[in-house]
C-alpha positions in Angstrom: -55.5 3.8 -36.8 -52.4 1.7 -37.8 -50.2 4.8 -37.3 -51.7 5.4 -33.9 -51.1 1.8 -32.9 -47.5 2.0 -34.1 -46.9 5.2 -32.2 -48.3 3.6 -29.0 -46.2 0.5 -29.4 -43.0 2.7 -30.0 -43.7 4.8 -26.9 -44.3 1.6 -24.9 -41.0 0.1 -25.9 -39.2 3.4 -25.0 -40.8 3.3 -21.6 -39.9 -0.3 -21.1 -36.3 0.3 -22.1 -36.0 3.2 -19.6 -37.4 1.0 -16.9 -34.9 -1.8 -17.6 -32.0 0.7 -17.7 -33.1 2.1 -14.3 -33.4 -1.4 -12.9 -29.9 -2.3 -14.0 -28.4 0.7 -12.3 -30.5 0.0 -9.1 -29.3 -3.6 -9.0 -25.6 -2.5 -9.2 -25.9 0.1 -6.5 -28.6 -1.1 -4.1 -29.3 -4.0 -1.8 -33.1 -4.2 -1.8 -34.1 -0.6 -1.4 -30.9 0.4 0.5 -28.2 2.3 -1.3 -24.9 0.3 -1.0 -22.0 2.2 0.5 -18.4 1.4 1.4 -15.8 2.9 3.7 -12.1 2.0 2.9 -9.0 2.4 5.1 -6.3 3.0 2.5 -2.6 2.6 2.8 -2.0 3.7 -0.8 -0.8 7.2 -1.7 -3.9 9.4 -1.2 -4.3 10.6 -4.8 -4.1 6.9 -6.0 -6.6 5.7 -3.4 -9.1 8.5 -4.1 -8.9 7.9 -7.9 -9.6 4.2 -7.4 -12.5 4.9 -5.1 -14.0 7.4 -7.5 -13.7 5.0 -10.5 -15.3 2.2 -8.4 -18.2 4.4 -7.4 -18.7 5.4 -11.0 -18.7 1.8 -12.3 -20.6 0.2 -9.5 -22.9 2.9 -8.1 -21.6 2.1 -4.6 -21.1 5.3 -2.6 -17.4 5.0 -1.6 -15.4 6.9 1.1 -11.6 6.6 1.6 -9.7 7.3 4.8 -5.9 7.4 4.4 -4.0 5.7 7.2 -0.4 4.4 7.5 -0.1 0.6 8.1 0.4 0.8 11.9 -2.3 3.4 12.3 -4.8 1.3 10.3 -4.0 -1.8 12.4 -4.4 0.1 15.7 -7.7 1.6 14.5 -9.2 -1.6 13.2 -8.4 -3.3 16.4 -9.9 -0.5 18.4 -13.1 -0.7 16.3 -13.4 -4.5 16.2 -16.6 -4.6 18.2 -18.2 -2.0 16.0 -16.3 -1.7 12.7 -16.5 1.6 10.9 -14.8 0.5 7.6 -15.3 -2.7 5.5 -12.1 -2.8 3.4 -8.4 -2.3 4.1 -6.7 -1.4 0.8 -2.9 -1.0 0.3 0.1 -1.1 2.6 2.5 -3.9 3.4 1.0 -7.4 3.9 3.2 -7.8 7.0 0.6 -5.7 8.8 -2.3 -7.7 7.3 -0.6 -10.9 8.6 -0.6 -9.3 12.1 -4.3 -8.4 11.7 -5.1 -11.9 10.7 -3.3 -13.2 13.8 -5.5 -10.9 15.9 -8.7 -12.1 14.2 -9.4 -8.8 12.5 -9.8 -10.0 8.9 -12.6 -11.8 7.1 -11.7 -14.7 4.9 -12.7 -14.0 1.3 -11.2 -15.7 -1.8 -12.2 -13.5 -4.7 -12.9 -15.1 -8.1 -10.4 -12.6 -9.5 -7.7 -13.9 -7.2 -7.1 -16.7 -9.6 -5.1 -14.2 -11.7 -2.8 -13.5 -8.7 0.2 -15.9 -8.2 0.3 -17.8 -4.8 3.4 -15.9 -3.6 1.3 -12.7 -3.6 -1.7 -13.9 -1.5 -2.5 -15.4 1.8 -2.8 -19.2 1.6 -6.0 -19.1 3.7 -7.6 -16.3 1.7 -7.5 -13.5 4.3 -5.6 -11.0 2.0 -4.6 -10.7 -1.6 -1.7 -8.7 -3.0 -2.2 -5.8 -5.4 1.4 -4.6 -5.9 5.0 -5.3 -5.0 7.6 -2.7 -4.0 11.3 -2.8 -2.9 12.9 -1.1 0.1 15.9 1.2 -0.4 17.5 4.6 -0.2 16.1 7.8 -1.8 18.9 10.4 -1.7 19.4 14.1 -2.6 22.4 14.4 -4.9 22.8 18.1 -4.2 23.2 17.6 -0.5 25.5 14.7 -1.0 27.8 16.9 -3.1 27.7 19.7 -0.6 28.7 17.3 2.2 31.3 15.6 -0.1 29.5 12.3 0.5 28.8 9.4 -1.8 25.4 7.7 -2.5 25.1 5.0 0.2 25.2 1.6 -1.3 24.8 -0.6 1.8 23.1 -0.8 5.2 26.6 -0.3 6.8 27.2 2.8 4.8 24.4 4.6 6.7 26.5 4.4 9.9 29.3 6.5 8.4 30.0 9.9 10.0 29.0 12.0 6.9 25.4 10.8 7.2 24.9 11.7 10.9 21.8 13.8 11.3 21.1 13.5 7.6 18.8 10.4 7.4 15.1 10.1 7.8 12.9 7.0 8.1 9.4 6.7 9.4 8.4 5.4 12.8 7.9 1.6 12.6 5.0 1.9 15.1 2.9 4.0 12.7 4.4 3.0 9.4 4.3 -0.3 7.6 7.2 0.8 5.4 9.5 1.5 8.4 8.5 -1.8 10.0 9.5 -3.6 6.8 12.9 -2.1 7.4 13.1 -3.5 10.9 11.9 -6.9 9.7 14.4 -6.8 6.8 17.3 -6.1 9.2 16.3 -8.9 11.5 16.0 -11.4 8.7 19.3 -10.3 7.2 21.4 -10.0 10.4 19.6 -12.0 13.1 17.6 -10.3 15.9 20.5 -9.3 18.2 22.7 -7.8 15.5 19.8 -6.1 13.9 18.7 -4.4 17.1 22.3 -3.3 17.7 22.4 -1.9 14.2 19.0 -0.1 14.8 20.4 1.5 17.9 23.5 2.8 16.0 21.3 3.9 13.1 19.1 5.9 15.6 22.2 8.1 16.3 22.2 9.0 12.6 18.5 9.8 12.2 17.4 13.4 11.8 13.6 12.7 12.1 11.1 9.9 12.3 8.0 11.1 10.3 4.7 9.3 10.7 4.2 8.0 7.1 6.5 5.7 5.1 6.5 7.9 2.0 7.5 11.1 3.8 11.3 10.3 3.7 11.3 10.2 -0.1 9.6 13.6 -0.2 11.9 15.0 2.4 14.9 13.8 0.4 13.5 15.4 -2.7 12.9 18.8 -1.1 16.4 18.8 0.4 15.2 18.4 4.0 17.3 15.3 4.3 20.2 13.7 2.5 18.9 10.1 2.7 15.4 8.7 3.1 14.9 5.0 3.8 11.6 4.0 2.1 10.2 2.1 -0.8 12.0 3.0 -4.0 8.8 3.5 -6.0 8.0 6.5 -3.7 11.3 8.1 -4.9 10.3 7.6 -8.5 7.0 9.3 -7.8 8.8 12.4 -6.5 11.3 12.3 -9.4 8.4 12.4 -11.8 6.9 15.4 -9.9 10.0 17.4 -10.6 12.4 16.7 -7.7 15.4 16.4 -10.0 18.0 16.0 -7.2 16.6 12.5 -6.3 18.9 9.5 -6.9 17.9 5.9 -5.9 20.1 3.3 -4.3 19.5 -0.2 -2.9 21.7 -1.9 -0.2 24.2 -4.4 -1.6 23.7 -6.8 1.3 20.1 -7.3 0.1 16.8 -5.7 0.9 13.2 -6.6 1.8 10.1 -5.7 0.0 6.4 -5.3 0.4 3.4 -6.9 -1.1 0.7 -4.3 -0.9 -2.6 -6.0 0.0 -6.3 -5.8 0.2 -8.6 -7.4 2.7 -12.2 -7.4 4.0 -12.4 -6.5 7.7 -14.1 -8.9 10.2 -17.8 -8.2 10.6 -17.6 -5.6 7.9 -20.8 -3.4 7.9 -21.0 -3.3 4.1 -20.0 -6.9 3.2 -21.7 -7.0 -0.2 -20.0 -3.8 -1.3 -16.7 -4.9 0.2 -16.7 -8.1 -1.9 -17.6 -6.1 -5.0 -14.6 -3.8 -4.4 -12.1 -6.6 -3.8 -13.2 -8.5 -7.0 -12.9 -5.2 -8.9 -9.6 -3.9 -7.5 -7.7 -7.1 -8.3 -8.4 -6.7 -12.0 -5.4 -5.9 -14.3 -7.0 -2.7 -15.5 -7.4 -1.4 -11.9 -3.9 -2.4 -10.9 -2.6 -0.5 -14.0 -4.4 2.7 -12.9 -1.8 3.3 -10.3 0.9 4.6 -12.6 -1.5 7.4 -13.7 -1.3 8.7 -10.1 2.4 8.3 -9.3 2.4 4.6 -8.1 5.2 2.8 -9.8 5.3 -0.6 -8.1 5.4 -3.9 -9.8 1.9 -5.5 -10.1 0.6 -8.8 -8.9 -2.0 -9.6 -11.5 -0.2 -11.9 -14.0 -1.9 -10.1 -16.9 -1.1 -6.6 -15.7 1.6 -4.5 -17.4 3.9 -2.9 -14.8 4.8 0.8 -15.3 7.9 1.3 -17.4 9.4 3.4 -14.6 9.7 0.3 -12.3 12.0 -1.4 -14.8 15.0 0.4 -13.3 14.4 -1.5 -10.0 14.2 -5.0 -11.5 17.9 -5.9 -10.6 17.6 -4.9 -7.0 19.1 -7.6 -4.7 16.3 -9.0 -2.6 16.5 -11.2 0.5 14.2 -14.2 0.9 11.7 -12.0 2.8 9.5 -13.9 5.2 6.2 -12.0 5.4 4.7 -14.5 7.9 7.6 -14.1 10.3 7.4 -10.3 9.9 3.7 -10.2 10.6 3.6 -12.5 13.5 6.5 -10.8 15.2 5.5 -7.2 14.6 4.5 -6.2 18.1 7.6 -7.8 19.7 10.0 -6.2 17.3 8.4 -2.8 17.4 8.4 -2.9 21.2 12.1 -3.8 21.2 12.9 -1.0 18.9 11.0 1.5 21.2 13.1 0.3 24.2 16.4 0.7 22.3 15.7 4.1 20.8 13.4 5.6 23.4 11.2 6.8 20.6 
């Protein structure tokens, strides 16, 4: 009789434990009886964004979908969908574009508890976006093509106007790419608007192609499709690591701008609970450090995170005092002016 009672008690405890485990998983993944889901517009490299989404889904139980968009594309799409948002989170890409979105009323204010680990310089003072990484603008060059053309690695913005680079430079279209817009905003802050637009017009005569995405110039330089790509230098490191051995990196001696890659919740997000969970999670040091496993070699914003060793070669890059608020608030005006000058 005692043995039977012990067996019944043991079975009961096993069943109770199973129930509690099941409840824990349900609470993580469900709101009431509804499965939580999340759609993210991602400005990160696609492999990085997909890996983060997969890990978040694994840890939280939230069904997560990623749609890769360049900064300008994301801003345009979010604005078009503002009456009926399809995504809840915008993850990655220069904060300039997030500033523009904030000005247009497209972002939801959310100050994550994890944001206390992010220094003030890397987040919006009103809580509309928070930085996840920091990258520097520069030149990704193909050493083999430079040698064939008897040209030197460009070391300044002015160098790019030299005859030997004519038809040999690629940079993304600033209307679609946050990276390319960061170049325009950098030039304006460095030279003043009039001189910067005069320079942009001259540079247009040197450009071989304006691809849609900001990372494309680095890849094109790596494959030998172009001599010089203007982009974020960490993209050049990514393709170096992938075996494009002809890549060399350079930063303009006059000074250069930078990006703070950001994350934000979209206004009237359809999956607000899941969105907050994701923002809290993606700001953690462990999540920021995941990027280097997928070719993302930016500096990191979480004060406890260890940046990838590959980024160390960029630490002495001369930076301007880049004004992100100015860049974001003047985005439409400067892009429109660029279009008029270049007819692109």
